[in-house]
C-alpha positions as CSV (number, residue, x, y, z in Angstrom):
1,M,-62.9,-148.1,-0.4
2,I,-66.0,-147.2,1.8
3,Y,-68.4,-150.5,3.1
4,V,-71.5,-149.7,3.9
5,T,-73.7,-152.6,5.7
6,R,-77.7,-153.2,5.6
7,K,-79.1,-154.9,8.3
8,E,-82.4,-156.9,7.7
9,H,-84.1,-159.6,9.1
10,F,-86.4,-162.5,8.6
11,N,-88.5,-165.8,9.9
12,A,-88.2,-169.0,8.1
13,A,-88.9,-172.5,8.1
14,H,-86.2,-175.4,6.9
15,K,-85.2,-178.9,7.2
16,V,-82.6,-180.4,6.0
17,W,-82.8,-183.4,4.8
18,R,-81.3,-185.7,1.7
19,A,-84.2,-187.8,0.1
20,D,-81.6,-190.1,-1.3
21,W,-80.6,-190.6,2.6
22,S,-82.2,-192.7,5.1
23,E,-84.4,-191.5,8.5
24,E,-81.1,-192.5,9.9
25,K,-78.6,-191.5,8.5
26,N,-80.7,-187.6,8.0
27,T,-81.2,-188.2,11.5
28,E,-77.7,-188.9,12.1
29,V,-76.2,-186.1,10.4
30,F,-78.2,-183.5,10.3
31,G,-79.6,-183.7,13.7
32,K,-82.5,-181.3,14.9
33,C,-82.2,-179.9,11.6
34,A,-84.0,-183.4,9.6
35,N,-87.4,-183.0,11.8
36,K,-90.0,-183.9,9.4
37,N,-92.1,-181.7,10.7
38,W,-89.6,-178.9,10.0
39,H,-88.3,-175.6,11.8
40,G,-87.8,-172.8,11.7
41,H,-85.6,-169.7,12.7
42,N,-85.3,-165.6,13.3
43,Y,-82.7,-164.9,10.8
44,D,-80.5,-161.2,10.9
45,L,-78.9,-160.6,7.2
46,Y,-76.0,-158.8,6.6
47,V,-75.9,-157.2,3.0
48,T,-72.5,-155.5,2.6
49,V,-71.7,-153.3,-0.3
50,K,-68.5,-151.9,-1.6
51,G,-67.2,-148.7,-3.3
52,N,-65.4,-145.9,-3.5
53,P,-68.5,-143.0,-2.7
54,N,-69.8,-141.0,-5.1
55,P,-68.5,-137.1,-5.0
56,E,-71.6,-135.7,-5.7
57,T,-74.2,-137.6,-3.1
58,G,-70.7,-138.4,-1.0
59,F,-72.0,-142.8,-0.5
60,V,-71.2,-145.9,-2.0
61,I,-74.4,-146.2,-2.8
62,D,-78.5,-145.0,-1.2
63,L,-79.3,-146.5,1.7
64,K,-83.1,-146.0,0.6
65,Y,-82.3,-148.0,-2.8
66,L,-80.3,-150.6,-0.5
67,S,-83.3,-151.2,2.2
68,K,-86.0,-151.7,-0.6
69,L,-84.0,-153.9,-2.5
70,I,-83.2,-156.0,-0.2
71,K,-87.0,-156.3,1.1
72,S,-88.3,-156.4,-2.1
73,E,-85.4,-159.2,-3.4
74,I,-85.1,-161.4,-0.2
75,I,-87.6,-160.1,2.7
76,E,-90.9,-160.4,1.1
77,V,-89.5,-163.5,-0.9
78,L,-88.0,-165.5,2.3
79,D,-89.9,-163.7,5.1
80,H,-92.4,-166.5,6.8
81,R,-91.6,-168.7,4.6
82,N,-90.4,-173.0,4.5
83,L,-87.5,-172.4,2.0
84,N,-88.3,-175.6,0.8
85,L,-91.1,-175.6,-0.5
86,D,-91.9,-171.7,-0.8
87,V,-88.9,-170.1,-2.0
88,P,-88.2,-170.7,-5.5
89,F,-84.6,-169.3,-5.8
90,M,-84.0,-172.7,-3.2
91,A,-86.0,-175.2,-5.6
92,G,-84.1,-178.5,-5.5
93,K,-80.7,-177.5,-3.2
94,M,-79.8,-178.2,-0.1
95,A,-81.6,-175.9,2.3
96,S,-78.6,-175.1,4.6
97,T,-77.6,-171.6,5.7
98,E,-75.0,-172.1,3.3
99,I,-76.4,-172.9,0.5
100,L,-79.0,-170.1,1.2
101,A,-76.2,-166.9,2.0
102,I,-74.9,-168.1,-1.4
103,E,-78.1,-168.0,-3.6
104,I,-78.9,-164.5,-1.1
105,W,-75.6,-163.1,-3.3
106,K,-76.9,-164.7,-6.5
107,Q,-80.5,-162.4,-6.3
108,L,-78.7,-159.0,-5.1
109,A,-75.3,-159.0,-6.6
110,P,-76.5,-157.8,-10.2
111,H,-78.8,-155.2,-8.6
112,I,-76.0,-154.0,-6.5
113,V,-73.4,-153.4,-9.2
114,T,-75.3,-151.0,-11.8
115,H,-75.3,-149.0,-8.8
116,G,-72.1,-148.2,-9.2
117,C,-70.7,-150.4,-6.6
118,N,-70.3,-154.1,-5.9
119,L,-71.6,-156.8,-3.6
120,H,-68.9,-157.6,-0.3
121,S,-70.4,-160.0,1.9
122,I,-73.2,-161.4,2.9
123,K,-74.0,-162.3,6.0
124,L,-76.6,-164.5,7.5
125,Y,-77.2,-165.1,11.0
126,E,-79.4,-168.9,11.2
127,T,-79.2,-168.0,15.4
128,E,-77.2,-165.6,17.9
129,N,-74.7,-168.4,17.4
130,N,-74.3,-170.1,14.2
131,F,-73.7,-167.4,11.2
132,V,-72.3,-168.0,7.5
133,E,-70.7,-165.4,5.8
134,Y,-69.8,-165.4,2.1
135,F,-67.7,-163.4,-0.2
136,G,-68.9,-164.3,-4.3
137,E,-66.1,-166.7,-4.0
138,K,-66.7,-170.0,-6.6
139,I,-67.6,-172.7,-4.2
140,I,-65.3,-176.1,-5.5
């Protein structure tokens, strides 16, 4: 089994906020992330695919295809957007980095499996110090 990773980058704004909570509780729980005027991040996205190399090409997946897929399904949808307001696959969801990673997985996994391999993980850096990693497990 070989693991292949493609890195991409995007910038996006969001607010981590629950409408059913008071402003005070949102600020207490989410801190600066609950800023009513939004805030942004320079995200780094790592998409890791796993599989066996194709005997004809030597590739687990064609990296040109993977790059185009990530750009069309994720980067073009997220880059310079407001995650809370502008991104259809985030509509009605908490715009945390954790939820964003899960939703990115849902967008990419069906396309990747059609190429004879599987999505292994989504690693999403919100800052240089904070990142999440998702392996497609069911969330309880």
